[in-house]
N, C-alpha and C positions, 0 to 999 in steps of 0.2 A: 095440804089439800083438805078442803072442808068435806064433811060427810055428804053434803049436797052434791059437790062435784064428783065425789066417789060414786054416788048412786047413778048420776047421769051417764057416765061413760063406762062403768064397769058392769052394768046389768047383763047377766048371761042371756044370750039370745041364740046361741048355736053351740055345737060341740065339734071338736076337730075330727073325731073318728067318723063323722057323717059327711065330710067334705071331700072334694077332689084333692089329689096329691099336691098339685101345684098351689092350691089355695091354702092347704096346711103349711106348705113350705113358706108361702108369703107371710102368713100370720106369725109363724115361729121366728122367721128372720126379722120381722118387725120387732118382736119382743126382744130378741137377742140384740139388735142394733140399739134399742133404747136402754139397754143395760150398761152401755159404756164400752171402753176399749176391749175388754175380754170378750164380751158378747159380739162386738163387731168383728173381731178376728174369727170367731166361730161362724158367724154368718157369712163372712168372706170365704172361708174354707168351703162352706156349703156351695156357694156360687161357683167357686173354682172347680169343685168336683162335679157340679151339675151341668154347667154350661161349657160348650167347646172352648178350648184354650184361647183362641183368638177373640172370642166374644165375651169371655168371662169378665174382663176388666171393664168393658163398656157397659155390660148388664149391671155389674155391681155399682158403677158410677151412677147410672140412671136410678137405681134403687136408692142409693144414698141421697142423691139430689131430691128425689121425691119425698123421702122421709124428712129430710131437713126442712124442705119448704113447708110441708104440712105442719111440722112441729113449731117452726118459727112464726108461722102465720095463724096458728090456732087461737081461737078465742078463749080457750082455757086449756090447762094441761090435759093431755090425752091419758086415758086410763087403760091399763093393760093388765093381763093376767101373767102369772109366772110361766116361764117357758114350759115347764112340765105339766101345767094344768090343761086338762082336756076342754075346759070351758072357753068360749069365745065371747068377749064382752062387746057391748054395743059400739064403742069406738073402734075396736079391732075389726068388727064386722063391717062398719061403714067404710073403713080403709079398704078392706077386701072387696066390697061391693063397688067402690069407686074404680079399683083396678080392673075388676071383671067387666064392668060396664064399658069402660074406656077401651079395653082391649077387644071387646066385641064390636067396636066401631061406633058406639053411641056416645059421641063426645059431648053433645049438648046435654044429655041426661047426666053424664059423668060430671060435667061442670056444675050442675045443680047439686049433685051428691057432694061434691067438694065443698060447697058452701056450708055443709053440716059440720065440717072440720075446720074450715078456714073462712076468711072473708071473701066476698064476691070479687074483689079486685084481683085475687090470685087464682080464682076457680078455673078459668080456661087453661092457664099454664099448667096447673096441677093436673087437670084432666089429660092434657097432652102427654105429660110425663108418665102418668098412670098407664096410659095406653102402651107406651114403650116398655114399661116394666112388666105388664101383664103379657104382652106378646112374647117377650124374651123367656119368661118363666113357662108359659104354655108350650113354646117351641122346645125348650129343654126337656120338659116332661113328656112330650110326644116322642122324643128320640130315645128316652131311657125311662123305664119304669122302676129303676133301682135307686132313684134319688130319694134320700131321706134327710130331713133337716138335722143339723147337729144339735145335740142336747148337752147341757152343762149343769152340773149339780150346784154350783156356787151362786145361782141367781135367786133373788128373793123379790117377789111381787105379790099381787093379789093371789089368793088360793090358787 
């Protein structure tokens, strides 16, 4: 990845410790998922522990479909920070903002936000998926304040 792409998606615009718990969970699970099989297992474990048993598989499947669609249709590689980093980069924050906006019911706005990560041909579908993911995470966090994303020491990404 060129330095230009690095700067475009990795610029720090927020910090995790000033976000809602479900938002932290979303960003950290995005980071874990992008790290490959080990990270995906850790993120799945988080979903399995956070979401009621019958809903965990569906919520995880929705999350995976959303991330896969965003990554495979992105105009450039998404930039993210290391799982243990408190910083939130611009690509990560756009993903979070997309999910938040869609799950708040503003699907037209969410589709516009999706175009920052993906092409316009995929924006509406991504917005719909983002709404499902956000609703599931918010619902899980409303039921339990003890949810905490899984951290792993073997991940390497931006600071």
